[in-house]
Backbone bond lengths (Angstrom), bond angles and torsions (degrees), N, CA, C in turn:
res aa  C-N    CA-C-N  psi(-1)  N-CA   C-N-CA  omega(-1)  CA-C   N-CA-C  phi
1 K - - - 1.454 - - 1.519 111.66 -
2 D 1.318 117.16 -26.73 1.453 120.34 -179.48 1.525 112.18 -83.82
3 T 1.321 116.98 -1.61 1.447 122.04 -178.32 1.524 109.42 -84.39
4 S 1.336 116.66 138.40 1.459 120.42 -178.35 1.528 111.37 -65.39
5 E 1.330 115.07 159.83 1.460 120.66 179.99 1.524 110.56 -60.26
6 S 1.317 117.96 -41.79 1.466 120.45 -177.78 1.530 111.12 -64.26
7 V 1.321 117.60 -37.25 1.467 120.66 178.03 1.525 109.74 -68.82
8 R 1.329 117.18 -41.65 1.465 119.77 178.92 1.526 111.36 -65.66
9 L 1.324 117.58 -37.25 1.463 120.84 174.95 1.524 110.50 -63.07
10 F 1.318 116.58 -42.37 1.460 121.18 177.47 1.531 110.28 -61.20
11 L 1.318 116.97 -43.48 1.467 120.62 179.50 1.534 111.26 -63.41
12 L 1.329 117.39 -38.09 1.463 119.80 175.90 1.531 110.67 -65.25
13 D 1.322 117.24 -36.55 1.467 120.65 175.29 1.522 110.95 -62.36
14 V 1.329 116.31 -41.93 1.469 120.81 178.48 1.525 109.93 -62.93
15 I 1.321 116.70 -44.85 1.464 120.96 178.12 1.524 110.00 -59.95
16 D 1.319 116.15 -44.00 1.465 120.52 -177.75 1.530 111.29 -62.67
17 R 1.309 117.31 -35.45 1.473 120.89 -177.95 1.527 113.18 -87.83
18 S 1.299 116.99 -3.01 1.456 120.84 -178.41 1.526 110.85 -65.73
19 P 1.340 116.84 137.00 1.461 119.26 178.29 1.531 113.61 -79.46
20 L 1.325 117.20 -2.87 1.463 120.31 -178.25 1.527 111.02 -62.51
21 A 1.307 116.13 132.64 1.465 120.84 177.04 1.527 110.39 -76.53
22 E 1.334 116.16 -35.09 1.460 121.22 179.31 1.524 108.76 -120.66
23 F 1.306 116.04 128.49 1.462 121.03 -176.99 1.521 111.40 -86.08
24 P 1.319 117.25 147.06 1.472 120.19 172.69 1.536 109.78 -63.28
25 P 1.327 116.94 150.42 1.472 119.95 -179.46 1.527 113.46 -54.69
26 S 1.325 117.70 -33.32 1.465 119.76 -178.91 1.536 111.58 -64.07
27 W 1.329 117.35 -29.79 1.455 119.88 177.87 1.529 110.37 -70.24
28 G 1.316 116.17 -38.23 1.464 119.84 175.55 1.516 110.84 -62.90
29 D 1.333 115.98 -40.75 1.463 120.30 176.87 1.523 110.72 -61.74
30 A 1.336 116.45 -40.32 1.463 120.72 179.26 1.531 111.11 -64.32
31 M 1.321 116.21 -38.46 1.472 118.55 179.35 1.525 111.39 -71.80
32 R 1.335 117.00 -37.32 1.469 119.49 175.70 1.532 110.03 -62.02
33 A 1.325 116.50 -42.11 1.468 120.64 178.26 1.526 110.48 -64.21
34 A 1.322 117.14 -40.08 1.470 120.49 179.17 1.525 110.43 -64.28
35 L 1.336 117.24 -41.18 1.466 120.38 178.82 1.532 111.81 -64.88
36 A 1.319 116.99 -29.17 1.465 121.56 -179.31 1.526 112.44 -89.65
37 S 1.304 117.17 -3.97 1.456 122.42 -176.13 1.529 112.28 -66.75
38 D 1.317 115.19 156.94 1.460 120.91 173.11 1.526 110.84 -84.28
39 E 1.316 116.62 -8.49 1.461 121.52 -176.93 1.528 109.88 -87.08
40 T 1.302 115.96 112.81 1.460 122.94 -173.61 1.521 112.72 -57.08
41 K 1.314 117.92 -48.60 1.468 121.03 -177.70 1.525 110.94 -59.22
42 L 1.302 116.15 -39.93 1.461 121.43 -179.59 1.534 110.96 -65.39
43 R 1.314 116.39 -43.78 1.470 120.71 179.58 1.528 110.81 -62.90
44 W 1.334 116.52 -45.34 1.463 120.85 179.71 1.514 111.09 -62.91
45 R 1.332 116.55 -43.51 1.463 120.59 -177.56 1.524 110.15 -63.86
46 A 1.336 117.08 -41.36 1.464 120.66 179.02 1.531 110.59 -64.86
47 A 1.326 117.34 -44.06 1.470 120.48 179.46 1.522 110.96 -63.10
48 A 1.316 116.81 -42.65 1.467 120.26 179.24 1.523 111.23 -64.82
49 L 1.317 117.18 -41.35 1.470 121.86 178.22 1.528 110.44 -61.14
50 I 1.309 116.69 -45.12 1.468 121.38 180.00 1.528 109.99 -60.09
51 G 1.319 116.28 -42.89 1.454 119.92 179.30 1.526 112.45 -68.09
52 R 1.314 116.30 -45.61 1.463 120.36 -177.74 1.524 111.76 -63.84
53 R 1.323 116.62 -39.18 1.467 120.86 -179.56 1.529 112.02 -89.55
54 N 1.336 116.90 -2.46 1.464 122.89 179.93 1.535 111.12 53.87
55 L 1.325 114.89 47.63 1.464 121.18 -177.93 1.525 110.61 -81.95
56 T 1.303 115.09 139.41 1.460 120.67 177.43 1.523 109.28 -98.52
57 G 1.306 115.83 169.56 1.456 120.75 177.78 1.521 112.90 96.49
58 F 1.332 117.26 -1.90 1.459 120.71 -178.83 1.530 111.54 -121.34
59 D 1.326 116.38 2.06 1.457 120.71 -171.62 1.523 113.33 -59.67
60 D 1.328 117.95 -44.11 1.466 119.98 -178.21 1.530 110.83 -59.09
61 R 1.325 115.92 -45.22 1.472 120.17 -179.56 1.528 111.10 -65.43
62 L 1.331 116.81 -43.18 1.460 119.96 -178.70 1.528 111.71 -69.04
63 L 1.332 117.77 -37.21 1.460 119.94 176.23 1.534 110.86 -67.24
64 A 1.317 116.73 -34.40 1.469 119.82 175.64 1.528 110.26 -63.63
65 V 1.321 116.68 -40.44 1.470 120.80 176.53 1.522 109.43 -63.79
66 A 1.337 117.21 -46.31 1.466 121.58 -178.74 1.527 111.52 -59.08
67 D 1.315 117.18 -30.51 1.459 121.70 -176.85 1.534 113.46 -95.01
68 A 1.325 117.54 -1.44 1.470 121.31 -174.37 1.530 111.56 -89.79
69 P 1.328 117.45 109.94 1.460 119.73 -178.23 1.532 114.25 -65.15
70 D 1.340 117.47 -17.58 1.464 119.48 179.68 1.537 112.65 -83.32
71 E 1.329 117.40 -6.78 1.464 121.49 175.43 1.527 108.85 -84.53
72 T 1.321 117.15 160.00 1.456 119.54 177.44 1.527 110.16 -69.05
73 T 1.301 115.74 151.61 1.462 121.33 -179.39 1.520 110.79 -57.08
74 D 1.315 117.38 -48.10 1.461 120.03 -176.36 1.526 112.45 -66.86
75 F 1.324 118.15 -35.01 1.465 119.44 176.82 1.521 110.33 -69.08
76 R 1.328 116.82 -37.89 1.465 120.22 177.11 1.529 110.30 -61.52
77 L 1.336 116.72 -43.04 1.465 120.18 178.30 1.525 111.44 -65.16
78 T 1.330 117.05 -40.07 1.466 120.92 177.73 1.524 110.58 -61.85
79 A 1.318 116.48 -44.73 1.469 120.81 179.62 1.525 110.88 -62.20
80 L 1.316 116.59 -43.93 1.464 120.22 179.57 1.525 110.71 -65.30
81 G 1.318 116.44 -42.41 1.460 120.25 178.00 1.515 112.82 -61.65
82 S 1.319 116.84 -30.03 1.464 121.46 -179.06 1.525 113.29 -70.01
83 V 1.322 116.69 -20.11 1.473 120.06 -179.75 1.526 112.62 -115.79
84 M 1.327 116.93 2.98 1.470 120.66 -173.44 1.522 112.96 -58.83
85 S 1.319 118.40 -32.65 1.466 119.38 -178.79 1.533 111.94 -66.27
86 R 1.327 117.41 -20.82 1.461 121.17 -179.08 1.531 112.92 -109.89
87 H 1.321 116.73 -14.80 1.477 121.93 -178.38 1.522 107.66 -133.44
88 Q 1.326 115.66 74.97 1.460 120.00 -171.22 1.522 114.46 -84.07
89 T 1.308 117.55 -17.03 1.461 118.45 176.80 1.524 108.70 -85.35
90 L 1.323 115.19 150.12 1.458 120.17 179.27 1.524 109.07 -117.83
91 P 1.344 117.17 106.06 1.464 119.27 174.79 1.531 109.34 -57.15
92 A 1.305 116.99 163.50 1.466 122.77 -172.58 1.533 113.77 -50.60
93 A 1.317 118.18 -48.04 1.470 120.31 -177.07 1.533 111.25 -66.43
94 R 1.313 116.86 -40.66 1.471 120.75 178.88 1.526 110.48 -67.01
95 F 1.330 115.95 -41.87 1.458 120.45 177.76 1.533 110.11 -61.53
96 A 1.325 117.05 -44.65 1.470 120.99 179.40 1.526 110.50 -60.31
97 F 1.313 117.26 -40.93 1.467 120.46 177.69 1.520 110.79 -62.12
98 V 1.337 117.06 -50.73 1.468 120.67 -176.15 1.521 110.52 -64.95
99 I 1.305 117.96 -44.53 1.462 121.14 -179.28 1.531 110.03 -63.89
100 G 1.312 116.94 -35.09 1.461 120.87 177.11 1.523 112.57 -64.63
101 C 1.312 116.04 -25.58 1.470 120.74 179.22 1.524 112.27 -72.67
102 L 1.338 118.20 -11.65 1.462 121.69 176.49 1.520 112.10 -77.81
103 D 1.317 117.68 -10.43 1.457 121.64 -177.94 1.522 110.47 -57.58
104 E 1.322 115.71 138.87 1.460 120.71 -176.04 1.525 113.76 -64.38
105 K 1.324 118.07 -13.73 1.466 120.37 176.83 1.529 111.23 -72.24
106 N 1.327 117.07 -17.98 1.461 121.16 178.78 1.527 110.18 -82.22
107 S 1.310 115.62 160.35 1.463 120.70 179.91 1.527 110.39 -65.24
108 P 1.322 117.12 156.65 1.465 119.78 176.58 1.533 112.37 -56.19
109 T 1.315 117.15 -38.59 1.467 120.59 -179.98 1.519 111.03 -64.22
110 T 1.315 116.96 -42.49 1.460 121.14 178.63 1.525 110.50 -63.28
111 R 1.324 117.20 -46.33 1.463 120.80 179.82 1.531 110.94 -62.31
112 Q 1.311 116.55 -42.10 1.461 120.31 -179.13 1.537 110.83 -65.95
113 T 1.320 116.76 -42.33 1.466 120.44 178.27 1.522 110.65 -62.33
114 A 1.328 117.18 -43.32 1.468 120.86 179.02 1.525 110.66 -62.54
115 A 1.333 116.98 -43.73 1.461 120.36 179.36 1.527 110.91 -63.66
116 K 1.320 116.54 -38.63 1.467 120.73 178.22 1.534 110.38 -63.15
117 L 1.327 117.17 -42.83 1.463 120.61 178.34 1.526 110.95 -63.69
118 L 1.319 117.17 -41.83 1.464 120.14 178.78 1.524 110.52 -64.51
119 G 1.325 116.73 -38.54 1.458 120.61 178.56 1.519 113.11 -66.30
120 A 1.325 116.48 -27.16 1.465 121.32 -179.43 1.530 112.72 -90.96
121 A 1.321 116.71 -14.63 1.465 121.15 -175.53 1.527 111.55 -80.17
122 E 1.325 114.46 157.89 1.465 121.72 171.08 1.523 106.59 -95.85
123 L 1.319 115.57 98.26 1.455 120.93 -175.27 1.518 110.78 -97.08
124 D 1.320 115.90 149.92 1.460 119.11 175.33 1.522 109.31 -83.00
125 A 1.314 116.73 172.71 1.466 121.78 -175.51 1.533 111.76 -60.52
126 A 1.325 117.54 -39.67 1.467 120.29 -179.41 1.527 110.91 -65.17
127 Q 1.332 116.97 -39.75 1.463 120.49 178.32 1.532 110.53 -65.86
128 K 1.330 116.49 -43.16 1.462 120.65 178.47 1.527 110.56 -62.88
129 Q 1.315 116.22 -41.94 1.449 119.34 -179.51 1.527 110.93 -63.96
130 R 1.311 117.07 -39.56 1.478 119.93 178.48 1.527 110.45 -61.79
131 I 1.328 116.27 -41.77 1.468 119.59 178.00 1.525 110.30 -64.24
132 A 1.320 116.38 -44.56 1.469 120.76 -179.09 1.522 111.44 -61.28
133 E 1.299 117.14 -43.82 1.458 120.63 -175.43 1.527 113.68 -80.01
134 S 1.316 116.95 -39.17 1.464 119.78 -170.90 1.527 114.94 -101.37
135 Y 1.314 118.04 -23.81 1.463 118.90 -172.41 1.525 113.88 -120.07
136 L 1.307 117.80 -33.14 1.458 120.60 -178.73 1.537 112.81 -60.85
137 P 1.341 118.93 -43.08 1.465 118.52 -177.83 1.530 114.20 -62.58
138 K 1.322 117.63 -26.38 1.467 120.04 -177.91 1.532 112.55 -111.94
139 A 1.322 116.57 15.87 1.467 120.27 179.72 1.530 110.03 -64.87
140 D 1.312 115.34 148.00 1.459 120.67 178.77 1.525 109.95 -105.53
141 A 1.307 115.87 -178.40 1.469 121.12 -176.40 1.523 112.33 -61.87
142 L 1.314 118.33 -25.90 1.463 121.28 -179.64 1.522 112.41 -80.21
143 T 1.320 116.48 -35.61 1.466 119.26 -173.74 1.526 114.07 -97.85
144 L 1.320 117.26 -29.26 1.465 119.76 -174.38 1.524 114.53 -56.69
145 P 1.337 119.96 -48.34 1.476 118.28 -178.46 1.529 113.11 -56.64
146 M 1.335 116.16 -38.22 1.464 119.15 -179.17 1.524 111.69 -77.43
147 L 1.328 117.06 -34.87 1.459 119.56 178.20 1.523 111.04 -68.07
148 L 1.315 118.02 -33.86 1.463 119.68 176.63 1.527 111.08 -61.16
149 G 1.332 116.89 -30.63 1.460 121.38 177.51 1.517 113.02 -61.15
150 V 1.323 117.00 -25.82 1.467 121.75 178.38 1.525 110.77 -58.86
151 F 1.326 116.31 -31.82 1.459 120.74 -171.27 1.518 114.03 -100.34
152 E 1.315 117.84 1.40 1.466 120.46 178.75 1.521 109.66 -65.55
153 G 1.298 115.96 138.33 1.458 120.69 -179.74 1.508 112.95 94.45
154 G 1.336 117.06 -18.29 1.468 121.86 175.19 1.507 113.59 48.75
155 G 1.325 114.93 -142.66 1.453 120.13 176.71 1.511 114.73 112.22
156 D 1.321 119.12 -20.38 1.452 120.33 -178.20 1.529 108.46 -124.41
157 E 1.324 116.38 117.17 1.463 121.06 -175.63 1.526 111.97 -61.38
158 K 1.318 117.24 -42.54 1.468 121.02 -178.80 1.529 110.80 -62.19
159 V 1.324 117.08 -40.90 1.461 121.16 177.46 1.525 109.61 -66.48
160 G 1.323 116.47 -43.61 1.462 120.67 178.97 1.519 112.00 -58.79
161 L 1.307 116.90 -42.60 1.459 120.76 177.90 1.529 111.22 -65.13
162 A 1.338 116.98 -38.10 1.468 120.68 177.64 1.525 110.84 -64.47
163 V 1.329 116.94 -38.38 1.463 120.72 177.85 1.524 109.75 -64.01
164 V 1.316 116.82 -46.72 1.471 120.88 179.86 1.529 110.23 -59.69
165 E 1.317 117.38 -45.63 1.473 120.48 178.83 1.524 111.20 -61.59
166 S 1.321 117.11 -39.28 1.463 120.75 178.90 1.517 111.55 -65.14
167 L 1.325 115.99 -39.56 1.459 120.03 -179.78 1.529 111.10 -70.39
168 R 1.318 116.84 -19.56 1.462 121.11 178.66 1.528 112.39 -93.55
169 A 1.327 117.49 -7.95 1.466 121.09 -177.09 1.529 110.94 -64.23
170 E 1.320 115.43 148.59 1.464 120.58 179.32 1.524 112.04 -62.68
171 T 1.305 117.36 -28.96 1.467 120.35 -178.30 1.524 112.65 -78.24
172 F 1.325 117.65 -12.22 1.459 121.11 -177.79 1.525 110.65 -83.81
173 N 1.325 116.50 135.23 1.464 122.22 178.77 1.527 108.87 -106.12
174 P 1.340 118.88 103.91 1.469 121.10 -177.17 1.527 113.74 -64.80
175 D 1.327 117.17 -18.72 1.467 120.13 178.37 1.531 112.00 -67.08
176 L 1.321 116.87 -14.34 1.463 120.80 -179.47 1.523 113.14 -82.83
177 I 1.326 117.52 -11.43 1.466 120.53 -178.18 1.526 108.72 -72.35
178 P 1.323 117.45 122.71 1.462 120.03 179.19 1.526 111.07 -61.34
179 A 1.328 116.10 144.53 1.465 121.44 -179.94 1.515 111.09 -52.44
180 G 1.317 115.67 132.79 1.455 120.92 176.23 1.510 115.88 86.10
181 R 1.341 119.48 -7.14 1.472 121.37 -175.77 1.518 112.61 -70.27
182 L 1.327 117.70 -30.39 1.458 119.26 -176.26 1.512 113.35 -106.70
183 E 1.323 116.79 9.89 1.465 119.93 177.86 1.516 109.39 -73.98
184 A 1.315 115.68 146.41 1.471 120.74 -177.93 1.493 111.72 -73.26
């Protein structure tokens, strides 16, 4: 606790670059302390490290951050992204938060991160249909490639029809589709 923020950030960088497959318990304690810190940079760095290294044991805390409306939008998305490989479904409130981050009033980085999370999530048919109808027609170059990932694998005729209708909408720009994405 008496260590400066810059030193603690450096230590998290060292932990992140460590070749160890299993971390000593004290490193886990350090990351838990960083996540609980009042220092924003430290909290973000710890959440990003946990996600990048796919570390377990922090999911409850990170999901609490993802669900906390008093946290910043981007930190909530970072926290959710850090556990996405283990928590791929999005309950209604979490889905509403992430889908709301696609709004054009948000920064390009925020929209892109939200689209990436949606593309990585296991969504139900109703969630996919909402994306197809409400967000796909107005997707931009940053979000479209990741949103198209939501529909890979198909399986639901109603969702498929919604995707086709969205791709035919006047507001949709077909030039934004990455090469090879719509090939059979």
